[in-house]
Backbone as CSV, one residue per row, in Angstrom:
resi,resn,N_x,N_y,N_z,CA_x,CA_y,CA_z,C_x,C_y,C_z
1,MET,29.309,6.248,-36.452,29.828,5.063,-35.769,29.793,5.262,-34.249
2,ARG,30.219,6.478,-33.810,30.209,6.763,-32.395,28.788,6.710,-31.841
3,ARG,27.800,7.183,-32.611,26.411,7.158,-32.166,25.923,5.724,-32.018
4,ASP,26.279,4.857,-32.959,25.884,3.451,-32.863,26.501,2.806,-31.629
5,LEU,27.745,3.156,-31.313,28.404,2.589,-30.144,27.703,3.028,-28.862
6,LYS,27.317,4.294,-28.800,26.603,4.795,-27.625,25.265,4.085,-27.453
7,GLU,24.561,3.846,-28.540,23.276,3.154,-28.456,23.460,1.719,-27.970
8,VAL,24.529,1.059,-28.438,24.795,-0.317,-27.993,25.118,-0.337,-26.502
9,ILE,25.953,0.612,-26.058,26.314,0.669,-24.648,25.090,0.966,-23.789
10,PHE,24.273,1.920,-24.250,23.062,2.270,-23.497,22.102,1.092,-23.419
11,PHE,21.907,0.403,-24.541,21.020,-0.764,-24.567,21.550,-1.868,-23.657
12,SER,22.852,-2.088,-23.688,23.454,-3.132,-22.851,23.306,-2.788,-21.368
13,ALA,23.505,-1.511,-21.026,23.372,-1.102,-19.629,21.937,-1.282,-19.133
14,CYS,20.971,-0.894,-19.973,19.556,-1.060,-19.596,19.196,-2.528,-19.451
15,THR,19.685,-3.354,-20.364,19.412,-4.791,-20.296,20.010,-5.404,-19.041
16,THR,21.246,-5.013,-18.720,21.924,-5.562,-17.544,21.201,-5.189,-16.258
17,THR,20.817,-3.922,-16.123,20.119,-3.493,-14.909,18.755,-4.161,-14.783
18,THR,18.063,-4.335,-15.912,16.755,-4.988,-15.868,16.876,-6.441,-15.450
19,VAL,17.831,-7.149,-16.054,18.037,-8.554,-15.707,18.460,-8.696,-14.252
20,THR,19.305,-7.780,-13.787,19.748,-7.822,-12.390,18.578,-7.637,-11.435
21,ALA,17.727,-6.648,-11.716,16.581,-6.394,-10.848,15.628,-7.590,-10.824
22,ILE,15.338,-8.144,-11.997,14.436,-9.301,-12.063,15.046,-10.500,-11.359
23,SER,16.357,-10.686,-11.511,17.030,-11.821,-10.871,16.984,-11.704,-9.357
24,LEU,17.226,-10.492,-8.839,17.159,-10.293,-7.393,15.765,-10.575,-6.859
25,LEU,14.749,-10.086,-7.575,13.376,-10.351,-7.160,13.081,-11.845,-7.173
26,PHE,13.540,-12.526,-8.199,13.312,-13.976,-8.300,14.004,-14.713,-7.161
27,ILE,15.238,-14.313,-6.837,15.979,-14.974,-5.755,15.270,-14.783,-4.425
28,ILE,14.825,-13.560,-4.156,14.143,-13.270,-2.888,12.842,-14.063,-2.779
29,LEU,12.026,-14.012,-3.839,10.749,-14.732,-3.803,10.971,-16.239,-3.716
30,SER,11.995,-16.734,-4.393,12.284,-18.177,-4.332,12.686,-18.599,-2.925
31,ALA,13.518,-17.775,-2.276,13.938,-18.098,-0.915,12.740,-18.106,0.039
32,ILE,11.866,-17.119,-0.092,10.683,-17.074,0.767,9.778,-18.266,0.507
33,PHE,9.607,-18.622,-0.764,8.725,-19.737,-1.108,9.282,-21.060,-0.588
34,VAL,10.565,-21.307,-0.820,11.175,-22.578,-0.420,11.184,-22.727,1.101
35,ARG,11.519,-21.666,1.805,11.609,-21.743,3.260,10.252,-21.641,3.952
36,GLY,9.308,-20.963,3.310,8.017,-20.775,3.957,6.983,-21.826,3.646
37,LEU,7.123,-22.492,2.504,6.109,-23.475,2.100,5.928,-24.607,3.104
38,PRO,7.001,-25.136,3.745,6.784,-26.217,4.723,5.865,-25.841,5.883
39,ALA,5.738,-24.566,6.172,4.886,-24.154,7.290,3.435,-23.988,6.885
40,ILE,3.152,-23.901,5.593,1.801,-23.598,5.132,0.931,-24.842,5.155
41,ASN,-0.127,-24.790,5.924,-1.176,-25.806,5.935,-2.442,-25.160,6.474
42,LEU,-3.517,-25.897,6.499,-4.802,-25.344,6.921,-4.757,-24.870,8.370
43,GLU,-4.130,-25.625,9.233,-4.051,-25.232,10.633,-3.240,-23.943,10.790
44,PHE,-2.144,-23.828,10.047,-1.307,-22.635,10.147,-2.071,-21.389,9.732
45,LEU,-2.950,-21.511,8.749,-3.695,-20.367,8.244,-4.924,-20.031,9.080
46,THR,-5.443,-20.978,9.833,-6.716,-20.766,10.528,-6.616,-20.841,12.048
47,ALA,-5.476,-21.219,12.592,-5.357,-21.409,14.035,-4.769,-20.176,14.703
48,GLU,-4.974,-20.116,16.001,-4.384,-19.048,16.811,-2.935,-19.393,17.138
49,SER,-2.083,-18.379,17.179,-0.679,-18.631,17.513,-0.546,-18.968,18.997
50,ARG,0.422,-19.813,19.303,0.683,-20.230,20.679,2.174,-20.114,20.966
51,GLU,2.477,-19.890,22.217,3.875,-19.773,22.670,4.610,-18.695,21.864
52,PHE,3.993,-17.526,21.779,4.563,-16.383,21.064,4.876,-16.707,19.607
53,GLY,4.048,-17.553,19.005,4.194,-17.842,17.588,5.027,-19.055,17.257
54,LYS,5.652,-19.652,18.233,6.470,-20.833,17.941,5.605,-22.009,17.512
55,ASN,4.377,-22.031,17.962,3.421,-23.059,17.564,2.116,-22.379,17.171
56,GLY,1.211,-23.142,16.599,-0.064,-22.595,16.169,0.018,-21.955,14.802
57,GLY,-0.891,-20.994,14.555,-0.989,-20.405,13.226,-0.921,-18.887,13.248
58,ILE,-1.464,-18.293,12.187,-1.354,-16.834,11.999,-2.708,-16.228,11.639
59,PHE,-3.791,-16.838,12.043,-5.101,-16.352,11.635,-5.348,-14.921,12.115
60,TYR,-5.129,-14.679,13.390,-5.420,-13.348,13.931,-4.400,-12.318,13.463
61,GLN,-3.187,-12.746,13.174,-2.205,-11.827,12.595,-2.622,-11.397,11.191
62,THR,-3.131,-12.344,10.425,-3.602,-12.015,9.080,-4.809,-11.092,9.136
63,MET,-5.746,-11.370,10.034,-6.916,-10.520,10.171,-6.527,-9.119,10.647
64,GLY,-5.573,-9.021,11.559,-5.128,-7.717,12.020,-4.506,-6.901,10.904
65,THR,-3.715,-7.550,10.048,-3.122,-6.858,8.904,-4.205,-6.355,7.957
66,LEU,-5.198,-7.196,7.688,-6.291,-6.796,6.787,-7.110,-5.656,7.382
67,ILE,-7.315,-5.665,8.690,-8.063,-4.585,9.336,-7.323,-3.263,9.188
68,LEU,-6.019,-3.275,9.409,-5.230,-2.047,9.331,-5.224,-1.470,7.918
69,ILE,-4.929,-2.311,6.926,-4.824,-1.783,5.567,-6.198,-1.453,4.999
70,GLY,-7.225,-2.210,5.391,-8.574,-1.893,4.923,-9.050,-0.551,5.451
71,ALA,-8.851,-0.310,6.745,-9.244,0.975,7.329,-8.394,2.111,6.756
72,ALA,-7.113,1.854,6.513,-6.258,2.884,5.917,-6.752,3.271,4.533
73,GLY,-7.199,2.280,3.757,-7.730,2.581,2.430,-8.997,3.416,2.495
74,VAL,-9.877,3.098,3.429,-11.118,3.857,3.581,-10.818,5.301,3.983
75,LEU,-9.828,5.502,4.831,-9.485,6.852,5.279,-8.740,7.640,4.202
76,ALA,-7.885,6.967,3.445,-7.029,7.675,2.485,-7.743,8.022,1.185
77,LEU,-8.670,7.185,0.747,-9.262,7.364,-0.573,-9.952,8.706,-0.766
78,PRO,-10.890,9.126,0.095,-11.554,10.419,-0.157,-10.595,11.596,-0.104
79,ILE,-9.599,11.541,0.782,-8.627,12.642,0.868,-7.786,12.703,-0.398
80,ALA,-7.310,11.553,-0.858,-6.481,11.517,-2.056,-7.268,11.946,-3.283
81,LEU,-8.507,11.478,-3.406,-9.327,11.833,-4.556,-9.613,13.332,-4.570
82,GLY,-9.996,13.882,-3.427,-10.261,15.315,-3.364,-9.023,16.142,-3.648
83,SER,-7.877,15.709,-3.127,-6.635,16.435,-3.367,-6.246,16.410,-4.839
84,ALA,-6.362,15.235,-5.485,-5.995,15.119,-6.894,-6.911,15.970,-7.774
85,VAL,-8.212,15.944,-7.493,-9.151,16.747,-8.275,-8.888,18.237,-8.078
86,TYR,-8.638,18.637,-6.847,-8.380,20.058,-6.583,-7.110,20.531,-7.293
87,GLN,-6.054,19.719,-7.237,-4.786,20.120,-7.850,-4.885,20.221,-9.371
88,THR,-5.675,19.345,-9.987,-5.745,19.336,-11.450,-6.814,20.267,-12.005
89,GLU,-7.885,20.526,-11.245,-9.009,21.261,-11.798,-9.204,22.652,-11.195
90,TYR,-8.736,22.880,-10.001,-9.022,24.141,-9.333,-7.762,24.939,-8.989
91,LEU,-6.672,24.268,-8.714,-5.452,24.964,-8.310,-4.828,25.673,-9.506
92,SER,-4.337,26.871,-9.279,-3.715,27.634,-10.362,-2.452,26.930,-10.845
93,PRO,-2.162,26.996,-12.150,-0.986,26.308,-12.698,0.320,26.714,-12.024
94,SER,0.419,27.939,-11.547,1.658,28.393,-10.917,1.938,27.699,-9.586
95,LEU,0.889,27.145,-8.966,1.046,26.488,-7.668,1.069,24.972,-7.766
96,ARG,0.810,24.428,-8.941,0.766,22.972,-9.074,2.137,22.340,-8.853
97,GLY,3.177,23.022,-9.302,4.519,22.495,-9.075,4.850,22.414,-7.595
98,THR,4.440,23.419,-6.837,4.663,23.412,-5.391,3.885,22.292,-4.727
99,ALA,2.647,22.088,-5.173,1.836,21.010,-4.610,2.462,19.651,-4.901
100,ASP,2.958,19.465,-6.120,3.629,18.206,-6.454,4.855,17.983,-5.578
101,LEU,5.615,19.049,-5.359,6.810,18.947,-4.526,6.460,18.528,-3.106
102,LEU,5.390,19.069,-2.567,4.975,18.727,-1.204,4.509,17.276,-1.122
103,VAL,3.811,16.818,-2.157,3.364,15.419,-2.174,4.555,14.476,-2.220
104,TYR,5.529,14.775,-3.071,6.720,13.936,-3.164,7.533,14.001,-1.870
105,ALA,7.561,15.162,-1.231,8.271,15.284,0.042,7.617,14.429,1.115
106,LEU,6.286,14.365,1.115,5.579,13.508,2.064,5.932,12.044,1.838
107,ASN,6.102,11.668,0.587,6.452,10.292,0.268,7.863,9.940,0.727
108,ALA,8.723,10.956,0.894,10.115,10.725,1.267,10.339,10.693,2.773
109,VAL,9.313,10.977,3.547,9.464,10.974,5.005,9.704,9.546,5.489
110,PRO,10.719,9.312,6.335,10.962,7.959,6.863,9.756,7.429,7.640
111,THR,9.547,6.133,7.543,8.362,5.538,8.168,8.377,5.682,9.689
112,ILE,9.557,5.662,10.288,9.606,5.789,11.739,9.123,7.168,12.186
113,ILE,9.296,8.178,11.332,8.798,9.524,11.654,7.274,9.521,11.640
114,PHE,6.680,8.814,10.674,5.219,8.670,10.667,4.745,8.032,11.965
115,GLY,5.463,7.005,12.391,5.074,6.334,13.623,5.181,7.246,14.828
116,LEU,6.264,8.046,14.912,6.438,8.969,16.028,5.359,10.044,16.023
117,PHE,5.115,10.623,14.832,4.067,11.643,14.734,2.698,11.053,15.068
118,GLY,2.424,9.874,14.526,1.129,9.258,14.780,0.907,8.959,16.246
119,TYR,1.965,8.512,16.921,1.820,8.222,18.346,1.549,9.494,19.134
120,MET,2.287,10.578,18.819,2.121,11.824,19.574,0.776,12.489,19.287
121,PHE,0.357,12.472,18.008,-0.874,13.193,17.664,-2.117,12.341,17.911
122,PHE,-2.159,11.162,17.275,-3.368,10.336,17.407,-3.413,9.604,18.743
123,GLY,-2.264,9.060,19.152,-2.258,8.267,20.374,-2.344,9.088,21.635
124,VAL,-1.557,10.201,21.717,-1.496,10.995,22.946,-2.452,12.179,22.893
125,PHE,-2.341,13.007,21.850,-3.164,14.219,21.791,-4.646,13.887,21.631
126,LEU,-4.976,12.993,20.706,-6.378,12.606,20.517,-6.813,11.478,21.445
127,LYS,-5.874,10.962,22.221,-6.149,9.958,23.255,-6.719,8.655,22.680
128,LEU,-6.239,8.291,21.486,-6.646,7.006,20.918,-5.777,5.864,21.424
129,GLY,-4.615,6.206,21.988,-3.738,5.191,22.550,-3.142,4.276,21.501
130,VAL,-2.609,3.162,21.959,-2.093,2.137,21.047,-3.284,1.328,20.553
131,SER,-3.704,1.588,19.340,-4.911,0.953,18.820,-4.823,0.796,17.315
132,TRP,-5.692,-0.048,16.790,-5.690,-0.272,15.347,-6.141,0.986,14.604
133,LEU,-6.952,1.829,15.245,-7.385,3.068,14.598,-6.208,4.035,14.445
134,THR,-5.359,4.119,15.468,-4.158,4.937,15.359,-3.279,4.459,14.214
135,GLY,-3.066,3.152,14.123,-2.267,2.602,13.038,-2.887,2.848,11.676
136,SER,-4.200,2.794,11.595,-4.877,3.031,10.318,-4.694,4.468,9.854
137,PHE,-4.787,5.408,10.791,-4.543,6.820,10.444,-3.112,7.012,9.929
138,ILE,-2.161,6.392,10.598,-0.759,6.529,10.192,-0.537,5.945,8.796
139,LEU,-1.050,4.751,8.548,-0.879,4.129,7.238,-1.611,4.912,6.156
140,ALA,-2.759,5.486,6.499,-3.495,6.294,5.517,-2.670,7.497,5.072
141,ILE,-1.998,8.149,6.023,-1.144,9.286,5.670,0.025,8.822,4.808
142,MET,0.567,7.650,5.113,1.718,7.154,4.374,1.395,6.835,2.917
143,VAL,0.199,6.325,2.653,-0.135,5.917,1.283,-0.727,7.053,0.459
144,LEU,-0.979,8.203,1.074,-1.572,9.327,0.343,-0.785,9.713,-0.909
145,PRO,0.548,9.880,-0.834,1.275,10.279,-2.051,1.091,9.316,-3.212
146,THR,1.142,8.018,-2.944,0.976,7.026,-4.009,-0.388,7.141,-4.663
147,VAL,-1.423,7.263,-3.845,-2.788,7.329,-4.381,-3.009,8.652,-5.116
148,ILE,-2.525,9.745,-4.563,-2.711,11.054,-5.191,-2.045,11.097,-6.561
149,VAL,-0.807,10.653,-6.644,-0.080,10.690,-7.919,-0.765,9.825,-8.964
150,SER,-1.224,8.643,-8.575,-1.900,7.763,-9.522,-3.193,8.389,-10.047
151,ILE,-3.972,8.997,-9.160,-5.226,9.621,-9.590,-4.945,10.830,-10.474
152,LYS,-3.936,11.622,-10.109,-3.593,12.788,-10.920,-3.195,12.387,-12.331
153,GLU,-2.373,11.362,-12.450,-1.956,10.904,-13.774,-3.147,10.412,-14.587
154,ALA,-4.093,9.745,-13.919,-5.279,9.273,-14.630,-6.133,10.448,-15.107
155,ILE,-6.274,11.471,-14.255,-7.065,12.641,-14.647,-6.401,13.380,-15.796
156,GLU,-5.093,13.552,-15.725,-4.381,14.285,-16.775,-4.334,13.531,-18.101
157,SER,-4.585,12.218,-18.065,-4.585,11.433,-19.298,-5.960,11.339,-19.959
158,ILE,-6.982,11.939,-19.337,-8.321,11.919,-19.936,-8.291,12.716,-21.237
159,PRO,-8.787,12.149,-22.324,-8.798,12.889,-23.597,-9.537,14.220,-23.476
160,VAL,-8.998,15.226,-24.106,-9.592,16.563,-24.028,-11.004,16.578,-24.603
161,LYS,-11.281,15.693,-25.570,-12.610,15.691,-26.189,-13.709,15.374,-25.182
162,TYR,-13.390,14.569,-24.152,-14.384,14.266,-23.130,-14.737,15.526,-22.348
163,LEU,-13.720,16.289,-21.991,-13.955,17.528,-21.243,-14.685,18.551,-22.102
164,GLU,-14.286,18.648,-23.348,-14.942,19.595,-24.243,-16.402,19.227,-24.470
165,ALA,-16.675,17.932,-24.572,-18.063,17.497,-24.747,-18.904,17.860,-23.530
166,GLY,-18.326,17.690,-22.328,-19.060,18.044,-21.121,-19.339,19.529,-21.039
167,LEU,-18.329,20.334,-21.385,-18.531,21.777,-21.361,-19.534,22.218,-22.418
168,ALA,-19.524,21.542,-23.577,-20.467,21.879,-24.644,-21.904,21.585,-24.237
169,LEU,-22.079,20.610,-23.360,-23.418,20.281,-22.874,-23.872,21.205,-21.751
170,GLY,-23.027,22.132,-21.371,-23.394,23.107,-20.346,-23.145,22.656,-18.924
171,LEU,-22.274,21.651,-18.729,-21.991,21.175,-17.387,-21.148,22.194,-16.626
172,THR,-21.478,22.390,-15.370,-20.642,23.221,-14.506,-19.378,22.428,-14.141
173,GLN,-18.421,23.113,-13.531,-17.174,22.441,-13.162,-17.434,21.313,-12.174
174,GLU,-18.352,21.546,-11.243,-18.675,20.503,-10.267,-19.284,19.282,-10.942
175,ARG,-20.240,19.494,-11.835,-20.879,18.373,-12.521,-19.928,17.709,-13.504
176,LEU,-19.016,18.474,-14.072,-18.008,17.900,-14.963,-17.104,16.939,-14.198
177,VAL,-16.752,17.326,-12.991,-15.921,16.456,-12.161,-16.658,15.165,-11.833
178,ARG,-17.926,15.291,-11.447,-18.685,14.114,-11.036,-19.070,13.218,-12.205
179,ALA,-19.404,13.817,-13.352,-19.929,13.037,-14.472,-18.866,12.561,-15.447
180,VAL,-17.738,13.248,-15.505,-16.728,12.912,-16.510,-15.389,12.550,-15.879
181,ILE,-14.841,13.446,-15.082,-13.470,13.279,-14.617,-13.312,12.075,-13.704
182,ILE,-14.147,11.974,-12.674,-14.014,10.842,-11.742,-14.315,9.504,-12.419
183,PRO,-15.408,9.359,-13.181,-15.644,8.066,-13.839,-14.525,7.667,-14.806
184,GLN,-13.954,8.638,-15.528,-12.923,8.319,-16.495,-11.550,8.098,-15.859
185,SER,-11.438,8.351,-14.579,-10.157,8.136,-13.903,-10.239,7.042,-12.847
186,LEU,-11.278,6.238,-12.901,-11.435,5.179,-11.906,-10.287,4.180,-11.927
187,HIS,-9.729,3.938,-13.114,-8.615,2.991,-13.178,-7.424,3.498,-12.373
188,GLY,-7.197,4.798,-12.388,-6.128,5.369,-11.584,-6.435,5.319,-10.099
189,VAL,-7.696,5.497,-9.749,-8.108,5.420,-8.351,-7.842,4.026,-7.797
190,VAL,-8.292,3.011,-8.541,-8.129,1.624,-8.084,-6.657,1.241,-8.026
191,THR,-5.919,1.580,-9.073,-4.504,1.224,-9.119,-3.730,1.885,-7.983
192,GLY,-3.915,3.176,-7.811,-3.198,3.880,-6.756,-3.549,3.368,-5.374
193,LEU,-4.832,3.081,-5.140,-5.256,2.615,-3.833,-4.655,1.250,-3.512
194,LEU,-4.726,0.319,-4.460,-4.207,-1.021,-4.198,-2.691,-1.017,-4.079
195,LEU,-2.010,-0.222,-4.888,-0.554,-0.130,-4.762,-0.160,0.511,-3.432
196,GLY,-0.914,1.518,-3.016,-0.638,2.127,-1.725,-0.862,1.157,-0.577
197,LEU,-1.930,0.372,-0.659,-2.203,-0.605,0.396,-1.186,-1.729,0.382
198,ALA,-0.675,-2.074,-0.806,0.376,-3.085,-0.880,1.620,-2.601,-0.145
199,ARG,1.923,-1.305,-0.276,3.047,-0.744,0.485,2.749,-0.753,1.973
200,ALA,1.525,-0.370,2.344,1.164,-0.316,3.758,1.232,-1.693,4.403
201,ALA,0.940,-2.736,3.620,0.945,-4.093,4.174,2.332,-4.518,4.622
202,GLY,3.375,-3.890,4.093,4.727,-4.275,4.466,5.360,-3.395,5.517
203,GLU,4.636,-2.390,6.019,5.216,-1.470,6.985,5.217,-2.078,8.387
204,THR,6.337,-1.887,9.067,6.469,-2.392,10.432,6.786,-1.276,11.419
205,ALA,7.771,-0.439,11.084,8.232,0.582,12.032,7.122,1.548,12.436
206,ALA,6.259,1.899,11.480,5.242,2.917,11.757,4.139,2.421,12.682
207,ILE,3.941,1.119,12.767,2.820,0.596,13.548,3.264,-0.246,14.730
208,MET,4.578,-0.458,14.855,5.058,-1.398,15.862,4.631,-1.003,17.273
209,PHE,4.772,0.278,17.616,4.461,0.732,18.966,3.225,1.628,19.013
210,THR,2.465,1.655,17.938,1.285,2.524,17.900,-0.017,1.771,17.658
211,ALA,0.073,0.572,17.089,-1.160,-0.113,16.711,-1.157,-1.604,17.007
212,THR,0.005,-2.175,17.257,0.082,-3.628,17.358,0.620,-4.065,18.707
213,THR,0.341,-5.292,19.018,0.946,-5.970,20.152,1.446,-7.318,19.669
214,PHE,2.397,-7.868,20.340,3.035,-9.085,19.848,2.213,-10.341,20.115
215,SER,1.401,-10.325,21.157,0.589,-11.496,21.486,-0.474,-11.087,22.490
216,GLY,-1.408,-11.994,22.748,-2.383,-11.763,23.810,-3.681,-11.128,23.390
217,VAL,-3.841,-10.786,22.098,-5.104,-10.202,21.635,-5.613,-11.013,20.452
218,LEU,-6.931,-10.954,20.258,-7.544,-11.634,19.125,-8.054,-10.562,18.171
219,LEU,-9.342,-10.509,17.925,-9.905,-9.450,17.094,-10.327,-8.282,17.971
220,PRO,-10.110,-7.052,17.549,-10.473,-5.907,18.384,-11.982,-5.771,18.491
221,SER,-12.431,-5.367,19.672,-13.864,-5.165,19.904,-14.220,-3.696,20.026
222,SER,-13.217,-2.818,19.934,-13.468,-1.382,19.995,-12.376,-0.657,19.211
223,PHE,-12.548,0.663,19.048,-11.574,1.454,18.312,-10.260,1.625,19.067
224,ARG,-10.255,1.385,20.346,-9.087,1.662,21.175,-8.250,0.426,21.468
225,GLU,-8.496,-0.668,20.788,-7.750,-1.892,21.042,-6.705,-2.130,19.959
226,PRO,-5.560,-2.689,20.325,-4.544,-3.004,19.321,-4.855,-4.313,18.613
227,VAL,-4.050,-4.636,17.616,-4.181,-5.884,16.884,-2.804,-6.527,16.766
228,THR,-2.786,-7.782,16.410,-1.539,-8.436,16.032,-1.467,-8.460,14.505
229,THR,-0.295,-8.323,13.962,-0.138,-8.268,12.509,0.963,-9.221,12.057
230,LEU,0.948,-9.523,10.777,1.973,-10.389,10.214,3.356,-9.752,10.314
231,GLN,3.415,-8.430,10.141,4.705,-7.754,10.157,5.415,-7.921,11.496
232,THR,4.718,-7.591,12.582,5.338,-7.701,13.899,5.523,-9.160,14.299
233,HIS,4.655,-10.035,13.828,4.784,-11.458,14.106,6.074,-11.997,13.495
234,ILE,6.365,-11.611,12.270,7.602,-12.042,11.610,8.817,-11.508,12.362
235,LEU,8.740,-10.247,12.793,9.851,-9.636,13.515,10.173,-10.395,14.792
236,ILE,9.157,-10.746,15.552,9.375,-11.448,16.812,9.933,-12.846,16.566
237,LEU,9.362,-13.558,15.594,9.835,-14.910,15.323,11.256,-14.915,14.763
238,ALA,11.590,-13.899,13.989,12.938,-13.836,13.430,13.996,-13.663,14.509
239,GLN,13.608,-13.110,15.663,14.554,-12.955,16.762,14.833,-14.276,17.474
240,GLU,13.977,-15.274,17.232,14.182,-16.604,17.814,15.022,-17.442,16.856
241,ALA,16.219,-16.963,16.556,17.039,-17.593,15.523,17.498,-18.994,15.900
242,ILE,17.516,-19.313,17.180,18.003,-20.626,17.593,16.895,-21.675,17.594
243,ASN,15.667,-21.250,17.337,14.535,-22.175,17.344,14.111,-22.460,15.913
244,PRO,14.354,-23.663,15.402,14.022,-23.968,13.999,12.539,-23.825,13.697
245,ARG,11.680,-24.209,14.637,10.246,-24.125,14.397,9.794,-22.677,14.283
246,ALA,10.341,-21.811,15.143,9.994,-20.396,15.083,10.431,-19.781,13.755
247,LEU,11.613,-20.145,13.272,12.089,-19.618,11.997,11.227,-20.108,10.836
248,THR,10.819,-21.368,10.900,9.944,-21.894,9.849,8.616,-21.141,9.822
249,ASN,8.058,-20.883,11.005,6.809,-20.120,11.070,7.003,-18.683,10.589
250,ALA,8.184,-18.115,10.856,8.454,-16.766,10.375,8.483,-16.731,8.850
251,TRP,9.132,-17.710,8.234,9.151,-17.775,6.768,7.751,-18.032,6.216
252,GLY,6.951,-18.849,6.917,5.577,-19.090,6.474,4.738,-17.825,6.532
253,ALA,4.871,-17.048,7.620,4.156,-15.780,7.718,4.624,-14.801,6.642
254,ALA,5.928,-14.821,6.350,6.448,-13.952,5.293,5.873,-14.334,3.933
255,LEU,5.719,-15.630,3.688,5.136,-16.086,2.427,3.684,-15.629,2.304
256,VAL,2.930,-15.699,3.387,1.540,-15.242,3.364,1.485,-13.730,3.119
257,LEU,2.371,-12.981,3.743,2.399,-11.530,3.564,2.759,-11.162,2.121
258,VAL,3.749,-11.836,1.559,4.133,-11.578,0.168,2.983,-11.943,-0.773
259,ALA,2.302,-13.051,-0.500,1.168,-13.449,-1.341,0.054,-12.410,-1.266
260,LEU,-0.171,-11.854,-0.081,-1.191,-10.816,0.073,-0.840,-9.582,-0.755
261,VAL,0.421,-9.172,-0.717,0.863,-8.014,-1.495,0.745,-8.295,-2.988
262,MET,1.125,-9.491,-3.414,1.059,-9.835,-4.834,-0.385,-9.882,-5.322
263,PHE,-1.280,-10.388,-4.504,-2.695,-10.431,-4.889,-3.245,-9.026,-5.104
264,MET,-2.853,-8.092,-4.237,-3.326,-6.721,-4.408,-2.720,-6.081,-5.649
265,SER,-1.454,-6.366,-5.914,-0.804,-5.791,-7.097,-1.412,-6.352,-8.376
266,ILE,-1.580,-7.680,-8.427,-2.176,-8.296,-9.612,-3.632,-7.868,-9.762
267,GLY,-4.335,-7.794,-8.629,-5.722,-7.356,-8.691,-5.862,-5.943,-9.213
268,SER,-4.904,-5.068,-8.852,-4.960,-3.700,-9.351,-4.811,-3.656,-10.859
269,MET,-3.948,-4.507,-11.411,-3.767,-4.546,-12.863,-5.013,-5.077,-13.562
270,LEU,-5.619,-6.132,-13.003,-6.807,-6.716,-13.626,-7.995,-5.755,-13.571
271,ILE,-8.207,-5.138,-12.416,-9.322,-4.196,-12.281,-9.091,-2.979,-13.157
272,ARG,-7.846,-2.510,-13.201,-7.529,-1.358,-14.046,-7.836,-1.656,-15.505
273,GLU,-7.467,-2.852,-15.966,-7.712,-3.222,-17.349,-9.212,-3.279,-17.647
274,LYS,-9.970,-3.844,-16.727,-11.404,-3.978,-16.930,-12.078,-2.600,-16.974
275,ILE,-11.721,-1.746,-16.007,-12.322,-0.410,-15.977,-11.919,0.397,-17.171
276,THR,-10.693,0.290,-17.625,-10.229,1.035,-18.783,-10.980,0.616,-20.039
277,LEU,-11.155,-0.687,-20.190,-11.879,-1.173,-21.366,-13.318,-0.670,-21.375
278,GLU,-13.961,-0.663,-20.198,-15.346,-0.184,-20.155,-15.407,1.313,-20.460
279,ALA,-14.401,2.070,-20.031,-14.402,3.499,-20.281,-14.168,3.845,-21.741
280,GLU,-13.552,2.932,-22.468,-13.241,3.192,-23.856,-14.338,2.715,-24.815
281,ARG,-15.375,2.124,-24.285,-16.447,1.634,-25.158,-17.228,2.812,-25.760
């Protein structure tokens, strides 16, 4: 009887926490949708912002955000893939726990510390200054733990028969990695990368003073130029609390940013499903 009571209490607690989390997410998304939808139109999505964002649109802010996260993905992917393969296939089992601990510790570093380190190392030491390239390096470092863990889990879930078949055919470790391990873990690569970029799309503190400017720039023409982003645009408009138009534009930019994150998350699930099905044929 006592065991049945514990199971009921445990089930009720899990149900309550799940419903609470889903309800909070629904409330937040509903508030963003209701407040941001009035600002969404073709001009808002394609026009240049004017008067520090109080009028005009968010075209260049959206492009700046895409440039930062796209470059971060290009920089992070080969490092994460190489790290995951090395940890699972080459690193001794006694050191894998230490490597996992270091990866998780990197994920726990506050974002403002990434921004400070990125400014001192990339901006000052490497003399890249306040530029979109500096911000891309910072975001790439930030998303590494997410991508590495996802790829590692995909590699560790590969059926042993695939590895045994490769070894039976006389494949070396290098060819086994290229012919079996990486192709069979592509779903983890895609999922981790898109989830990491979805996180990077919402970062503000790490890029505020290292990669972005609030106004006055369009698309960068060199590696040393900053960009405007949706994150910093929302921050500036939110400070104009007494201006109804500025607040409406801030909610509209927030809706576009949330939609961008959701598209990447949903896309990761769809691509993962497609790649997984092809791998199982």
